C-alpha positions in Angstrom: -24.4 177.5 125.9 -24.2 180.6 123.8 -25.8 181.9 120.5 -29.0 180.4 119.3 -28.7 177.3 121.5 -28.3 179.5 124.6 -31.3 181.5 123.7 -33.4 178.4 123.3 -32.2 177.0 126.5 -33.1 180.2 128.4 -36.5 180.2 126.6 -35.8 183.5 124.9 -36.9 181.8 121.7 -39.1 178.9 120.8 -36.5 176.9 118.8 -33.0 176.9 117.4 -32.3 175.6 113.9 -29.4 175.6 111.4 -26.4 173.4 111.0 -27.0 172.0 114.6 -26.1 168.4 115.0 -27.4 165.9 117.5 -25.3 165.5 120.7 -25.9 163.4 123.7 -24.9 166.0 126.3 -27.4 168.5 124.9 -30.3 166.1 125.3 -30.0 166.4 129.1 -31.0 170.1 129.1 -32.9 170.5 125.8 -35.3 168.6 123.5 -34.7 168.0 119.8 -36.7 167.1 116.7 -36.3 164.3 114.3 -33.1 164.3 112.3 -34.3 165.8 109.0 -31.1 165.5 107.0 -27.6 164.1 107.3 -24.5 166.4 107.1 -21.2 165.1 105.9 -18.1 166.0 107.8 -15.0 166.3 105.7 -11.4 167.6 106.1 -10.1 170.7 104.5 -6.6 170.0 103.5 -3.7 171.9 101.9 -3.2 171.8 98.2 -0.5 169.6 96.8 3.0 170.9 97.2 4.8 172.5 94.2 6.6 169.9 92.1 10.3 170.3 91.6 11.7 170.8 88.1 13.8 167.7 88.3 10.7 165.7 89.4 8.9 166.7 86.2 11.6 165.0 84.1 10.8 161.7 85.9 7.0 161.9 85.4 6.7 160.4 81.9 7.6 157.0 83.3 6.5 155.4 86.6 9.0 153.9 89.1 8.8 150.4 87.6 9.7 151.6 84.1 12.7 153.6 85.5 13.8 150.5 87.4 13.6 148.4 84.3 15.7 150.9 82.3 18.4 151.0 85.0 18.3 147.2 85.1 19.0 147.1 81.3 21.9 149.6 81.6 23.3 147.6 84.6 23.1 144.3 82.8 24.8 145.9 79.7 27.6 147.3 81.9 28.2 143.9 83.6 28.4 142.2 80.2 30.9 144.7 78.9 33.0 144.2 82.1 32.9 140.5 81.7 33.9 140.7 78.1 36.9 142.8 79.0 38.3 139.7 80.8 38.0 137.5 77.7 40.3 137.2 74.7 40.1 140.0 72.1 38.6 137.7 69.5 35.6 137.2 71.7 35.2 140.9 72.2 35.5 141.6 68.5 32.8 139.0 67.9 30.3 140.5 70.4 30.6 144.3 69.9 33.0 144.6 67.0 36.7 145.2 66.5 38.4 148.5 66.8 35.9 149.5 69.5 38.1 150.8 72.4 35.4 152.6 74.4 32.4 150.2 74.8 31.0 152.0 77.8 30.9 155.3 76.0 29.3 153.7 73.0 26.6 152.3 75.3 25.7 155.8 76.5 25.8 157.2 73.0 23.3 154.6 71.9 21.0 155.4 74.8 21.0 159.1 74.1 20.7 158.8 70.4 24.2 159.7 69.3 25.9 158.5 66.1 28.1 155.4 66.2 31.4 156.3 64.7 32.8 152.7 64.4 30.4 150.0 63.2 31.1 146.3 63.7 31.8 144.0 60.7 30.4 140.7 62.0 26.7 139.9 61.5 26.2 139.0 65.2 27.6 142.3 66.4 25.6 144.2 63.8 22.3 142.5 64.8 23.0 143.1 68.5 23.7 146.8 67.9 20.6 147.2 65.7 18.2 145.7 68.2 19.6 147.8 71.0 19.4 151.0 68.9 15.8 150.1 68.0 15.0 149.6 71.7 16.5 153.0 72.6 14.7 154.7 69.7 11.3 153.5 70.9 12.1 154.4 74.5 13.2 157.9 73.6 10.2 158.5 71.4 7.8 157.5 74.2 9.6 159.6 76.7 9.8 162.7 74.5 6.1 162.5 73.5 5.0 162.3 77.2 7.5 164.9 78.4 6.0 167.8 76.5 2.6 167.1 78.1 3.9 166.8 81.6 6.1 169.9 81.4 2.9 172.0 80.9 0.7 170.0 83.3 -0.1 171.1 86.9 2.9 172.1 88.9 1.6 170.6 92.2 1.9 167.1 93.6 -1.3 165.2 94.4 -2.8 166.2 97.8 -3.4 163.7 100.6 -6.1 161.2 99.9 -7.0 159.6 103.3 -6.8 160.1 107.0 -4.0 157.6 107.3 -1.9 159.6 104.9 -2.6 162.8 106.9 -1.5 161.0 110.1 1.7 159.8 108.3 2.5 163.5 107.4 2.0 164.5 111.1 -1.1 166.7 110.4 -2.9 168.5 113.2 -6.7 168.1 113.1 -8.5 171.3 113.9 -12.2 171.3 114.9 -14.8 173.3 116.8 -16.2 172.1 120.1 -19.5 170.7 118.6 -17.5 168.3 116.4 -14.8 167.3 118.9 -16.6 164.1 120.0 -16.1 162.6 116.6 -12.3 163.2 116.6 -12.0 162.1 120.3 -13.6 158.7 119.5 -11.3 158.0 116.6 -8.0 156.3 117.5 -6.1 157.9 114.6 -7.1 161.5 115.4 -7.5 161.3 119.2 -4.1 162.6 120.1 -3.7 165.0 117.1 -6.8 167.2 117.5 -6.9 170.8 118.4 -10.1 172.6 119.4 -10.7 176.1 118.0 -13.6 178.5 118.4 -16.1 179.2 115.7 -14.8 182.8 115.5 -11.4 181.5 114.5 -12.6 179.1 111.9 -12.1 181.4 109.0 -8.5 182.1 109.9 -7.6 178.5 110.3 -9.3 177.5 107.1 -7.2 180.1 105.2 -4.1 178.4 106.5 -4.9 175.3 104.4 -4.4 177.4 101.3 -0.7 177.2 102.0 0.5 173.9 100.4 3.3 173.5 103.0 0.8 173.7 106.0 0.8 170.5 108.1 -2.8 170.7 109.3 -6.4 170.1 108.3 -9.8 171.5 109.4 -12.9 169.3 110.0 -16.1 171.1 108.8 -19.4 170.3 107.2 -19.3 170.0 103.5 -22.3 172.4 103.1 -20.4 175.2 104.7 -17.2 174.5 102.6 -19.2 174.5 99.4 -20.8 177.7 100.3 -17.5 179.4 101.1 -16.0 178.1 97.8 -18.9 179.5 96.0 -18.2 182.9 97.5 -14.5 182.6 96.7 -15.2 181.7 93.1 -17.2 184.9 92.6 -14.2 187.0 93.8 -11.7 184.8 91.8 -9.9 183.7 94.9 -8.3 180.3 95.5 -10.7 177.6 96.6 -10.4 175.3 99.6 -9.4 171.7 98.9 -11.4 168.8 100.4 -10.1 165.4 101.2 -11.7 162.7 99.1 -12.3 160.5 102.1 -15.3 161.5 104.2 -14.9 161.3 108.0 -18.5 160.7 109.2 -22.2 161.7 108.9 -24.1 163.5 111.5 -27.9 164.1 111.8 -29.1 167.7 111.8 -32.0 168.5 114.1 -33.9 171.4 115.6 -33.5 172.2 119.3 -36.3 173.3 121.7 -36.5 174.3 125.3 -37.2 171.4 127.6 -40.8 170.0 127.4 -41.7 172.4 124.5 -45.2 172.1 123.0 -43.7 172.5 119.4 -41.9 169.2 119.3 -44.8 167.0 118.1 -46.3 169.2 115.4 -42.9 170.1 114.0 -41.9 166.4 113.9 -45.1 165.6 111.9 -44.2 168.3 109.4 -40.6 167.2 109.1 -41.7 163.6 108.5 -44.1 164.7 105.8 -41.4 166.8 104.1 -38.9 163.9 104.2 -41.4 161.4 102.7 -42.3 163.9 99.9 -38.6 164.5 99.0 -38.8 168.3 99.6 -35.9 168.4 102.1 -33.3 166.8 99.7 -34.7 169.0 96.9 -34.2 172.2 99.0 -30.8 171.1 100.2 -29.6 170.6 96.6 -29.8 174.4 96.0 -27.2 175.0 98.7 -24.9 172.0 97.8 -23.4 173.0 94.5 -20.9 170.2 94.0 -19.1 171.9 91.1 -17.2 173.8 93.8 -16.0 170.5 95.3 -12.3 170.3 94.2 -13.0 171.8 90.8 -10.5 170.8 88.1 -8.7 173.5 86.2 -9.7 174.3 82.7 -7.7 172.5 80.1 -5.1 174.7 78.5 -4.1 174.8 74.9 -0.5 173.8 74.1 1.9 176.7 74.5 5.5 177.1 73.5 8.0 175.8 76.1 9.8 178.4 78.1 13.1 178.4 80.0 11.2 177.7 83.2 10.1 174.3 81.7 13.7 173.4 81.0 15.0 174.5 84.4 15.7 170.9 85.4 17.9 170.4 82.3 20.0 173.3 83.3 20.2 172.0 86.9 21.4 168.6 85.6 24.0 170.4 83.5 25.3 172.3 86.5 25.5 169.2 88.6 27.4 167.3 85.9 29.7 170.2 85.3 30.4 170.4 89.1 31.1 166.7 89.2 33.4 166.8 86.2 35.3 169.8 87.8 35.6 167.8 91.1 37.0 164.8 89.3 39.5 167.0 87.4 40.7 168.6 90.7 40.9 165.2 92.3 43.0 163.9 89.4 45.4 166.9 89.7 45.7 166.3 93.4 46.4 162.6 92.9 49.2 163.3 90.4 50.7 165.8 92.8 50.6 163.3 95.7 52.2 160.6 93.5 55.1 162.9 92.5 55.8 164.0 96.1 55.2 160.9 98.3 55.3 157.9 96.0 58.5 156.9 94.4 58.0 155.7 90.9 60.8 153.9 89.2 61.5 155.4 85.9 60.9 153.0 83.1 64.0 151.9 81.3 64.0 152.8 77.7 65.2 150.1 75.4 68.0 151.4 73.3 68.4 149.9 69.9 71.7 148.1 69.6 73.8 149.2 66.7 73.8 146.8 63.8 77.1 145.0 63.2 78.4 145.6 59.7 79.4 142.4 58.0 83.0 142.4 56.8 83.1 141.5 53.1 86.5 140.8 51.5 86.6 141.8 47.9 89.2 140.4 45.8 89.9 142.6 42.8 91.8 141.0 39.9 93.5 143.4 37.6 94.4 141.9 34.2 98.0 142.3 33.2 98.8 144.2 30.1 100.3 142.3 27.3 
């Protein structure tokens, strides 16, 4: 053993105290006091990854609402496709006469455009009015929530449980004194990595990178203390997983057969019963540094960065339209070169036959 534990083992000091947990292998060579407090072991995890601009456009509605909207559009498309196979009088009755682009009118109604051709029948008017009202309410709800989400946090939620960390293939770092807890857990047994206490600060700072695939197991008291120091220097704080891993008893350690064990146990028992130990511990555990929420910001004008997703969509649609245009030109070139198309015979109007009319002119004779 090294440090304070090694000095107590070699009888260079009478006792060792601090954030020292109870371990079975230590009891063979040293004695310990009563456990005077419980320490919570938690995982320091990376902050949520930055959210893409396109993902922000989808945040106002959850997945079920988006699936419902796509279902409505799909059903409307199927109905239009089925109506195209029916007689024209049926189509005129459902979505109006003189409507030659029903699919385009469907998208115009969804995006809030103006309908240039309105139906004349009452059924078609009622159907169009209800669909326009449905799209109006849907757009109003989306636009109202979108402004709030565009200015919200730019990070995705961090991992919430050990199972989620295992699913993301995290590496679990710990110091030798906490390794037994990870070794006895089936989820973390084959994913743990032991580091020395001198390297703890460096590994902890790696969790400040949101793309880091790893976590560090440490006591919550030490993490809160480090976050308190970081807050004073306005540095980014460490993030803690909401699911606690385990609780460990904290004790004092003595050389074997020490005379101080019994009197110190009596004092510790008295302090515990009087509530002094939890009271003293509350000064060190300032829970306001436990995943503090950012201060609410006042609404600010939207910038180009907030609308970066709309420009991305415009670029994708423009690229798709250009690809379709080039494909259409290529198809026409292939048809002219390899596919023989019989020219359509033009109907020539036959000349009209003039009717022969015989006129008989009678000239009166002069007397």
